[in-house]
DRENSE-278824 format. One record per residue (C-alpha): residue in three letters; residue number from 1; chain; x, y, z. Coordinates in Angstrom, 2 decimals. Layout:
% residues N
<"ALA", NUM, "A", <X, Y, Z>>;
...
% end
This chain:
% residues 164
<"UNK", 1, "A", <25.21, 120.80, 232.50>>;
<"UNK", 2, "A", <25.00, 119.41, 236.36>>;
<"UNK", 3, "A", <26.76, 119.84, 239.00>>;
<"UNK", 4, "A", <28.89, 116.45, 238.53>>;
<"UNK", 5, "A", <29.40, 117.61, 234.93>>;
<"UNK", 6, "A", <30.40, 121.44, 235.84>>;
<"UNK", 7, "A", <32.88, 119.98, 238.58>>;
<"UNK", 8, "A", <34.80, 117.43, 236.23>>;
<"UNK", 9, "A", <34.69, 119.79, 233.26>>;
<"UNK", 10, "A", <37.52, 120.78, 231.63>>;
<"UNK", 11, "A", <38.55, 124.82, 232.71>>;
<"UNK", 12, "A", <37.76, 125.97, 229.31>>;
<"UNK", 13, "A", <34.35, 123.99, 228.94>>;
<"UNK", 14, "A", <33.11, 125.36, 232.77>>;
<"UNK", 15, "A", <34.19, 128.31, 231.92>>;
<"UNK", 16, "A", <32.57, 128.61, 229.04>>;
<"UNK", 17, "A", <29.66, 128.02, 230.80>>;
<"UNK", 18, "A", <30.49, 131.27, 233.53>>;
<"UNK", 19, "A", <30.91, 133.44, 230.32>>;
<"UNK", 20, "A", <27.41, 132.81, 228.95>>;
<"UNK", 21, "A", <26.43, 133.59, 232.24>>;
<"UNK", 22, "A", <28.64, 136.58, 232.85>>;
<"UNK", 23, "A", <31.55, 137.56, 231.35>>;
<"UNK", 24, "A", <33.63, 138.58, 233.51>>;
<"UNK", 25, "A", <37.43, 137.25, 234.11>>;
<"UNK", 26, "A", <37.61, 137.63, 237.86>>;
<"UNK", 27, "A", <34.62, 135.76, 238.60>>;
<"UNK", 28, "A", <34.93, 133.19, 236.19>>;
<"UNK", 29, "A", <38.53, 132.05, 237.46>>;
<"UNK", 30, "A", <37.52, 132.70, 240.85>>;
<"UNK", 31, "A", <34.67, 129.90, 240.71>>;
<"UNK", 32, "A", <36.85, 127.89, 238.42>>;
<"UNK", 33, "A", <39.45, 127.98, 241.14>>;
<"UNK", 34, "A", <37.19, 126.88, 243.85>>;
<"UNK", 35, "A", <35.88, 123.50, 241.99>>;
<"UNK", 36, "A", <34.43, 121.20, 242.93>>;
<"UNK", 37, "A", <31.39, 122.26, 244.54>>;
<"UNK", 38, "A", <29.51, 120.40, 247.42>>;
<"UNK", 39, "A", <26.23, 121.58, 246.09>>;
<"UNK", 40, "A", <24.53, 123.77, 243.67>>;
<"UNK", 41, "A", <23.51, 126.21, 246.38>>;
<"UNK", 42, "A", <26.97, 126.57, 247.64>>;
<"UNK", 43, "A", <28.50, 127.72, 243.93>>;
<"UNK", 44, "A", <25.42, 129.78, 243.71>>;
<"UNK", 45, "A", <25.99, 131.36, 246.75>>;
<"UNK", 46, "A", <30.06, 131.85, 246.26>>;
<"UNK", 47, "A", <28.69, 133.18, 242.54>>;
<"UNK", 48, "A", <26.68, 136.13, 244.40>>;
<"UNK", 49, "A", <29.77, 136.57, 246.69>>;
<"UNK", 50, "A", <32.45, 137.20, 244.19>>;
<"UNK", 51, "A", <30.19, 139.32, 241.77>>;
<"UNK", 52, "A", <29.85, 141.73, 245.24>>;
<"UNK", 53, "A", <33.79, 142.34, 243.86>>;
<"UNK", 54, "A", <32.83, 143.32, 240.39>>;
<"UNK", 55, "A", <34.56, 146.86, 239.57>>;
<"UNK", 56, "A", <32.61, 149.66, 237.62>>;
<"UNK", 57, "A", <35.32, 148.43, 234.76>>;
<"UNK", 58, "A", <34.40, 145.03, 234.97>>;
<"UNK", 59, "A", <30.66, 145.84, 234.80>>;
<"UNK", 60, "A", <30.92, 147.99, 231.97>>;
<"UNK", 61, "A", <33.31, 145.67, 229.70>>;
<"UNK", 62, "A", <30.83, 142.88, 230.51>>;
<"UNK", 63, "A", <27.85, 145.25, 229.63>>;
<"UNK", 64, "A", <29.85, 146.78, 226.26>>;
<"UNK", 65, "A", <27.58, 144.18, 223.96>>;
<"UNK", 66, "A", <24.58, 143.66, 226.09>>;
<"UNK", 67, "A", <21.05, 145.04, 224.87>>;
<"UNK", 68, "A", <19.08, 147.77, 225.76>>;
<"UNK", 69, "A", <15.80, 146.49, 227.17>>;
<"UNK", 70, "A", <13.19, 146.75, 224.12>>;
<"UNK", 71, "A", <15.71, 146.42, 221.48>>;
<"UNK", 72, "A", <15.80, 143.66, 219.43>>;
<"UNK", 73, "A", <18.50, 141.00, 220.54>>;
<"UNK", 74, "A", <20.77, 140.17, 217.42>>;
<"UNK", 75, "A", <23.05, 136.97, 216.85>>;
<"UNK", 76, "A", <22.61, 133.35, 218.25>>;
<"UNK", 77, "A", <25.54, 133.19, 220.86>>;
<"UNK", 78, "A", <24.32, 131.95, 224.07>>;
<"UNK", 79, "A", <24.28, 135.51, 225.34>>;
<"UNK", 80, "A", <21.81, 136.76, 222.67>>;
<"UNK", 81, "A", <19.73, 133.59, 223.50>>;
<"UNK", 82, "A", <20.02, 134.24, 226.93>>;
<"UNK", 83, "A", <18.63, 138.10, 226.38>>;
<"UNK", 84, "A", <16.08, 137.09, 224.14>>;
<"UNK", 85, "A", <14.52, 134.39, 226.68>>;
<"UNK", 86, "A", <14.51, 136.58, 229.53>>;
<"UNK", 87, "A", <13.16, 139.86, 227.35>>;
<"UNK", 88, "A", <10.72, 138.25, 226.36>>;
<"UNK", 89, "A", <8.57, 139.49, 223.48>>;
<"UNK", 90, "A", <9.17, 142.85, 224.64>>;
<"UNK", 91, "A", <11.11, 143.98, 221.67>>;
<"UNK", 92, "A", <7.96, 143.12, 219.27>>;
<"UNK", 93, "A", <5.65, 145.66, 220.44>>;
<"UNK", 94, "A", <6.23, 149.31, 218.59>>;
<"UNK", 95, "A", <4.73, 151.54, 220.88>>;
<"UNK", 96, "A", <6.60, 149.76, 224.45>>;
<"UNK", 97, "A", <10.33, 149.78, 221.65>>;
<"UNK", 98, "A", <9.59, 153.48, 221.14>>;
<"UNK", 99, "A", <8.61, 154.32, 225.10>>;
<"UNK", 100, "A", <11.90, 151.83, 225.72>>;
<"UNK", 101, "A", <14.36, 154.12, 223.24>>;
<"UNK", 102, "A", <13.52, 157.28, 224.70>>;
<"UNK", 103, "A", <13.68, 155.89, 228.28>>;
<"UNK", 104, "A", <17.24, 154.54, 227.48>>;
<"UNK", 105, "A", <18.15, 157.56, 225.79>>;
<"UNK", 106, "A", <17.37, 159.20, 228.75>>;
<"UNK", 107, "A", <19.36, 157.25, 230.90>>;
<"UNK", 108, "A", <22.35, 156.55, 229.30>>;
<"UNK", 109, "A", <22.23, 160.50, 229.06>>;
<"UNK", 110, "A", <22.33, 161.11, 232.72>>;
<"UNK", 111, "A", <24.78, 157.94, 233.58>>;
<"UNK", 112, "A", <26.18, 157.51, 230.40>>;
<"UNK", 113, "A", <26.12, 153.70, 230.80>>;
<"UNK", 114, "A", <23.84, 151.13, 229.52>>;
<"UNK", 115, "A", <20.42, 150.28, 231.74>>;
<"UNK", 116, "A", <20.52, 147.38, 233.21>>;
<"UNK", 117, "A", <17.80, 145.57, 234.64>>;
<"UNK", 118, "A", <17.50, 141.86, 235.75>>;
<"UNK", 119, "A", <13.77, 141.67, 232.87>>;
<"UNK", 120, "A", <13.49, 137.35, 233.99>>;
<"UNK", 121, "A", <10.44, 137.70, 236.05>>;
<"UNK", 122, "A", <9.39, 141.38, 236.20>>;
<"UNK", 123, "A", <6.48, 143.17, 233.66>>;
<"UNK", 124, "A", <7.54, 145.65, 231.05>>;
<"UNK", 125, "A", <5.34, 148.02, 233.21>>;
<"UNK", 126, "A", <7.76, 146.76, 236.32>>;
<"UNK", 127, "A", <11.08, 147.98, 234.49>>;
<"UNK", 128, "A", <10.11, 151.08, 233.12>>;
<"UNK", 129, "A", <8.92, 152.15, 236.50>>;
<"UNK", 130, "A", <12.27, 151.11, 238.06>>;
<"UNK", 131, "A", <14.01, 152.69, 235.54>>;
<"UNK", 132, "A", <12.38, 155.68, 236.24>>;
<"UNK", 133, "A", <13.13, 155.51, 240.06>>;
<"UNK", 134, "A", <16.75, 155.15, 239.09>>;
<"UNK", 135, "A", <17.24, 158.13, 237.20>>;
<"UNK", 136, "A", <16.65, 159.67, 240.70>>;
<"UNK", 137, "A", <19.88, 157.99, 242.04>>;
<"UNK", 138, "A", <23.57, 159.79, 242.46>>;
<"UNK", 139, "A", <26.04, 157.77, 239.95>>;
<"UNK", 140, "A", <27.52, 156.13, 242.60>>;
<"UNK", 141, "A", <23.99, 154.34, 243.41>>;
<"UNK", 142, "A", <23.68, 153.86, 240.61>>;
<"UNK", 143, "A", <26.48, 152.18, 239.78>>;
<"UNK", 144, "A", <25.97, 149.51, 242.98>>;
<"UNK", 145, "A", <22.80, 149.32, 241.06>>;
<"UNK", 146, "A", <23.94, 148.31, 237.97>>;
<"UNK", 147, "A", <26.25, 146.07, 239.57>>;
<"UNK", 148, "A", <23.60, 144.40, 241.30>>;
<"UNK", 149, "A", <21.66, 143.76, 238.61>>;
<"UNK", 150, "A", <24.32, 141.93, 236.73>>;
<"UNK", 151, "A", <24.71, 139.76, 239.63>>;
<"UNK", 152, "A", <20.99, 139.13, 239.77>>;
<"UNK", 153, "A", <21.03, 137.78, 236.31>>;
<"UNK", 154, "A", <24.59, 135.71, 236.45>>;
<"UNK", 155, "A", <23.20, 134.18, 239.48>>;
<"UNK", 156, "A", <19.83, 133.19, 237.68>>;
<"UNK", 157, "A", <21.47, 132.62, 234.54>>;
<"UNK", 158, "A", <23.84, 129.66, 236.62>>;
<"UNK", 159, "A", <21.08, 128.27, 238.10>>;
<"UNK", 160, "A", <19.08, 127.85, 234.71>>;
<"UNK", 161, "A", <22.14, 126.14, 233.22>>;
<"UNK", 162, "A", <22.64, 123.60, 235.99>>;
<"UNK", 163, "A", <19.13, 122.78, 236.06>>;
<"UNK", 164, "A", <19.02, 122.32, 232.71>>;
% end
């Protein structure tokens, strides 16, 4: 879908595209209400700005079905396909998968939430190092980082969807 198609699409169709980027109703509604956009950059900027207002509850709900890093991504939904593409072959290496299982368990034990990181453009080693660093965060700091990471993912997915 290009920008003209997004601007002119039925609300349900444009909303479906946005949901694959981030399943947050307030964000989707805010972006849809501001159509038409003069440029992809205006849409991306608006998407990033609206994401700054996401609550912890919205982020948690959006991640309810999100696969853990290193976990085999299941399903054929648009979100599953995007996660599979972003994580690459990480879940195919048994040693790496075991390391990620342990790291995810440590993170979840500390924060009682799934670990989220923008995987696209990062190596598995870089993501693991960042997970270890984030274990030093307070719960409040980590909530902010998780929101920022989900926003990065959403904006990247939106940009890719409009440039496809």
